[in-house]
C-alpha distance (Angstrom), angle and dihedral (degrees) to the residues before:
residue distance angle dihedral
M1 . . .
N2 3.78 . .
Q3 3.83 124.0 .
Y4 3.81 123.9 -163.1
I5 3.81 129.0 -152.0
R6 3.80 116.3 -172.6
I7 3.78 114.9 -158.8
P8 3.83 108.3 -145.9
Q9 3.77 126.6 -122.2
T10 3.80 91.0 -92.0
L11 3.81 129.0 17.2
N12 3.75 105.1 -168.7
N13 3.76 139.9 165.8
N14 3.79 95.3 -92.1
F15 3.84 145.8 83.4
D16 3.81 93.8 -66.3
G17 3.79 93.4 45.5
F18 3.78 93.1 49.8
N19 3.84 91.8 47.7
T20 3.85 90.6 50.2
L21 3.79 93.1 51.4
A22 3.82 92.0 44.3
R23 3.78 90.8 51.5
I24 3.81 93.2 48.0
A25 3.81 91.1 48.5
A26 3.86 94.6 46.0
D27 3.83 95.0 44.3
S28 3.83 94.7 47.5
M29 3.81 97.1 47.1
I30 3.81 91.6 90.8
W31 3.80 97.1 45.6
V32 3.80 112.7 112.5
G33 3.82 128.0 171.2
Q34 3.80 95.4 -5.4
N35 3.79 137.7 128.9
V36 3.80 108.6 -106.1
C37 3.84 120.0 -164.2
L38 3.77 117.9 -161.5
D39 3.81 105.2 -161.1
F40 3.85 118.8 -162.3
K41 3.79 95.0 176.0
D42 3.78 95.0 120.0
C43 3.84 95.9 35.7
I44 3.81 116.9 108.3
F45 3.84 98.3 155.9
F46 3.78 130.2 33.7
S47 3.82 123.4 173.8
G48 3.78 101.5 -122.4
H49 3.84 97.6 -144.6
L50 3.83 89.6 59.7
C51 3.74 87.9 70.7
A52 3.81 84.3 87.8
V53 3.84 89.5 64.5
L54 3.80 97.0 41.3
G55 3.82 90.7 44.1
G56 3.79 91.6 53.4
I57 3.78 90.0 52.2
L58 3.81 92.4 49.0
N59 3.79 91.6 46.7
G60 3.81 89.1 56.1
L61 3.80 90.7 50.0
I62 3.80 90.9 52.6
E63 3.83 91.7 48.6
R64 3.80 87.0 54.1
K65 3.82 89.3 57.0
N66 3.81 96.1 -103.9
K67 3.80 120.2 145.8
I68 3.81 116.4 -130.6
E69 3.80 126.7 -146.1
I70 3.81 120.3 -177.8
K71 3.81 114.9 -165.9
N72 3.78 146.5 164.7
L73 3.77 96.6 33.6
H74 3.81 115.2 178.1
P75 3.89 106.9 -125.2
N76 3.84 92.5 -113.1
I77 3.81 91.7 48.5
K78 3.82 91.5 46.0
G79 3.79 89.2 49.5
F80 3.82 98.5 57.4
L81 3.87 93.9 35.2
S82 3.81 85.8 57.4
S83 3.79 96.6 43.4
N84 3.80 93.3 49.6
R85 3.84 89.9 50.0
F86 3.77 95.3 -118.4
L87 3.84 90.6 122.0
T88 3.81 89.2 43.7
Y89 3.81 87.9 66.7
F90 3.76 98.4 40.9
A91 3.82 108.0 25.2
G92 3.79 107.3 17.3
L93 3.81 93.4 -113.6
S94 3.82 124.3 132.7
L95 3.79 135.8 174.0
P96 3.83 129.7 172.9
D97 3.84 117.8 -103.2
F98 3.77 96.9 -114.0
N99 3.81 93.1 173.9
N100 3.83 94.4 47.6
T101 3.82 90.6 -133.8
T102 3.80 102.8 123.4
I103 3.81 136.5 82.7
P104 3.78 101.2 -153.4
F105 3.75 123.3 -113.6
A106 3.81 109.6 -102.1
K107 3.78 139.6 178.1
F108 3.80 121.8 -149.2
N109 3.79 136.9 -179.5
I110 3.77 131.2 -159.5
N111 3.80 92.7 -86.4
D112 3.79 95.8 55.2
E113 3.84 96.7 87.1
L114 3.84 96.2 134.4
D115 3.81 91.7 43.3
V116 3.78 92.0 51.3
K117 3.81 93.6 47.7
H118 3.80 91.6 48.4
Y119 3.83 90.8 47.2
V120 3.83 92.9 51.2
E121 3.80 92.6 45.7
E122 3.78 99.9 44.4
Q123 3.81 101.3 31.5
L124 3.85 97.3 40.7
L125 3.78 122.5 7.5
N126 3.81 98.8 37.7
K127 3.79 94.1 52.8
P128 3.83 110.3 120.3
Y129 3.82 93.4 -128.8
M130 3.82 93.9 55.5
P131 3.86 119.1 104.8
V132 3.82 112.2 -86.8
V133 3.81 112.9 -98.9
S134 3.78 130.5 172.5
D135 3.81 120.0 -105.4
K136 3.78 90.6 -110.7
L137 3.79 93.1 51.3
K138 3.77 91.2 45.3
K139 3.77 89.5 54.4
E140 3.79 90.9 51.1
M141 3.81 91.2 48.2
V142 3.83 90.2 52.8
K143 3.82 89.5 51.0
S144 3.80 91.4 47.8
I145 3.78 93.5 50.8
F146 3.81 91.0 45.4
E147 3.78 88.1 53.1
I148 3.78 88.6 57.9
Y149 3.80 89.5 54.3
V150 3.75 92.4 49.1
N151 3.83 93.7 47.4
A152 3.81 90.6 47.0
I153 3.81 89.6 59.0
T154 3.79 98.1 39.1
H155 3.77 97.8 42.6
G156 3.76 94.9 32.4
N157 3.78 90.4 50.8
C158 3.83 90.4 -140.3
D159 3.76 134.4 128.1
F160 3.83 101.9 -128.7
V161 3.74 144.6 34.7
F162 3.80 120.0 -154.9
S163 3.77 126.3 -151.3
C164 3.74 140.0 -175.9
G165 3.84 139.2 154.6
Q166 3.75 145.2 -165.4
H167 3.78 134.0 -153.8
Y168 3.84 115.0 -143.5
P169 3.81 104.9 -167.1
R170 3.80 94.3 168.7
K171 3.80 97.0 56.2
N172 3.75 119.7 100.7
P173 2.96 103.0 -97.0
P174 3.79 98.8 20.7
E175 3.82 110.4 -121.1
I176 3.75 143.2 -175.7
Y177 3.80 119.3 -142.9
F178 3.82 120.4 -153.1
T179 3.80 118.5 -174.2
F180 3.79 135.0 -177.0
V181 3.80 128.6 179.3
D182 3.77 141.8 -174.5
L183 3.81 125.2 -167.2
G184 3.79 97.3 -149.2
K185 3.79 135.6 94.8
T186 3.77 113.5 -17.7
I187 3.81 124.0 -122.5
K188 3.78 86.1 -112.6
N189 3.82 92.3 59.4
N190 3.82 93.9 43.4
V191 3.82 93.2 50.6
A192 3.80 91.9 45.7
E193 3.84 91.2 51.9
Y194 3.81 91.7 47.0
L195 3.82 96.4 45.6
G196 3.74 97.5 33.5
Q197 3.78 91.9 -130.0
R198 3.77 136.3 90.9
M199 3.77 120.5 -108.3
S200 3.79 133.4 177.2
G201 3.77 120.0 -98.4
I202 3.78 91.0 -107.6
D203 3.85 95.0 46.4
S204 3.81 90.4 48.2
I205 3.82 91.9 55.4
V206 3.79 90.8 44.8
W207 3.81 90.0 51.2
A208 3.80 91.8 48.4
M209 3.81 92.1 48.2
S210 3.81 92.6 52.7
E211 3.78 107.9 107.6
N212 3.82 97.6 -126.1
N213 3.81 96.9 42.7
S214 3.79 124.1 94.7
T215 3.77 139.6 153.7
K216 3.77 90.3 -143.2
T217 3.81 117.3 153.0
E218 3.79 134.6 176.0
N219 3.81 90.8 -90.2
H220 3.82 101.3 39.0
S221 3.76 138.0 40.2
G222 3.75 115.8 -119.7
G223 3.77 141.2 -133.3
L224 3.80 127.7 37.7
G225 3.81 97.5 -80.1
L226 3.78 91.1 -121.2
K227 3.84 104.8 118.9
L228 3.80 99.0 102.2
I229 3.79 94.2 36.9
K230 3.78 90.6 48.6
E231 3.81 91.2 52.6
F232 3.80 91.3 48.4
I233 3.78 93.2 49.3
I234 3.80 91.4 52.1
L235 3.79 90.2 54.2
N236 3.81 92.2 42.0
N237 3.84 90.5 51.1
G238 3.80 88.7 -125.6
I239 3.77 135.1 136.0
L240 3.83 134.8 -99.5
Q241 3.79 120.0 -170.6
I242 3.78 129.9 -176.6
V243 3.82 121.7 -171.1
S244 3.84 119.7 -174.3
A245 3.83 130.8 150.5
N246 3.81 103.8 -26.6
G247 3.83 95.1 -33.8
V248 3.83 128.1 103.1
W249 3.82 120.4 -170.8
E250 3.81 117.8 -173.8
L251 3.77 132.7 -175.8
N252 3.81 102.8 -164.1
R253 3.84 121.0 178.5
G254 3.82 90.0 -27.2
K255 3.82 96.9 -46.2
V256 3.84 125.7 104.4
F257 3.82 121.5 -134.6
T258 3.78 129.2 178.6
Y259 3.78 132.5 -171.1
E260 3.79 142.0 154.4
I261 3.78 130.5 -111.8
F262 3.79 122.5 -146.2
V263 3.80 98.0 -117.5
D264 3.81 129.1 45.5
F265 3.81 111.5 -112.5
P266 3.87 104.3 -138.8
G267 3.78 96.4 -133.2
T268 3.77 138.1 5.0
F269 3.80 134.5 -76.5
V270 3.75 128.7 -173.5
N271 3.82 128.1 -159.5
L272 3.76 121.0 -159.9
V273 3.80 113.1 -166.2
F274 3.83 118.0 -169.4
N275 3.80 121.8 -160.9
L276 3.81 106.1 -131.5
K277 3.82 94.4 -168.6
D278 3.84 87.1 71.4
K279 3.81 107.7 111.3
Q280 3.81 97.0 178.8
Q281 3.78 120.8 117.6
Y282 3.77 116.9 -129.3
F283 3.80 131.0 -149.1
L284 3.77 137.4 166.3
S285 3.79 112.1 -98.3
E286 3.82 90.3 -115.3
E287 3.81 89.9 63.2
I288 3.77 96.5 59.2
T289 3.80 133.5 50.5
S290 3.85 101.3 -155.5
D291 3.81 127.8 57.0
S292 3.78 106.2 -15.8
I293 3.77 125.5 -135.2
F294 3.74 94.9 -159.9
């Protein structure tokens, strides 16, 4: 049997984009041993960092013995999907990133600690356009992001975490988006199991983001691993987004917004958005003696 996925005209980092990805993920979860066509005929804009989400969905399809065909790529779309290595994984195509604007699509498992740390350092934090942070703070940021990967696998009960990113130098302010996703248990399911009560997708994320709340057990660490990154993004005037089940939680320029999407996303994805117009220099509080930043 053949299955068909139509990518819309724009797939952006917003309500419509999240709904589209959730629908694709939910619909395709039951496909086994089929021919799946991913048609980009209508697509003229695709937010590059969301390749992490789409790539996780396609990886699951391949693991379930489906065959993937990607067709009708607009030249610009084909160019960045090649340069960020997305098409390397799924179509055998690769191009250099001449504009140096992509963080390549990557797939990690629980044993890839060194690879994850190197990826975060070299592909994100060491970029010359990133806000200036001290070496000690950079080390702590790497540890914090790695904790998010670990918790995604342990709490999501899945084998892999997928990541990708995109630099948008022409936005005002210029930004870099860094995304990672697991297609495992949702935050909603984890919180319900831990508390023994059902909560909405939004309320579950709000609960998990509260500083004193954690689903930590004897066997697994708890929380989302976002405390330090959240504090940095507030100071940086950036954005943090979490999408899980039908809940979306967003910290945007210091203000928190929540809303529901129409379809449950079967897993969790997190977007970190760093404001590259920020010219402050950041240190850990232990490194300075006057007014501390952290």
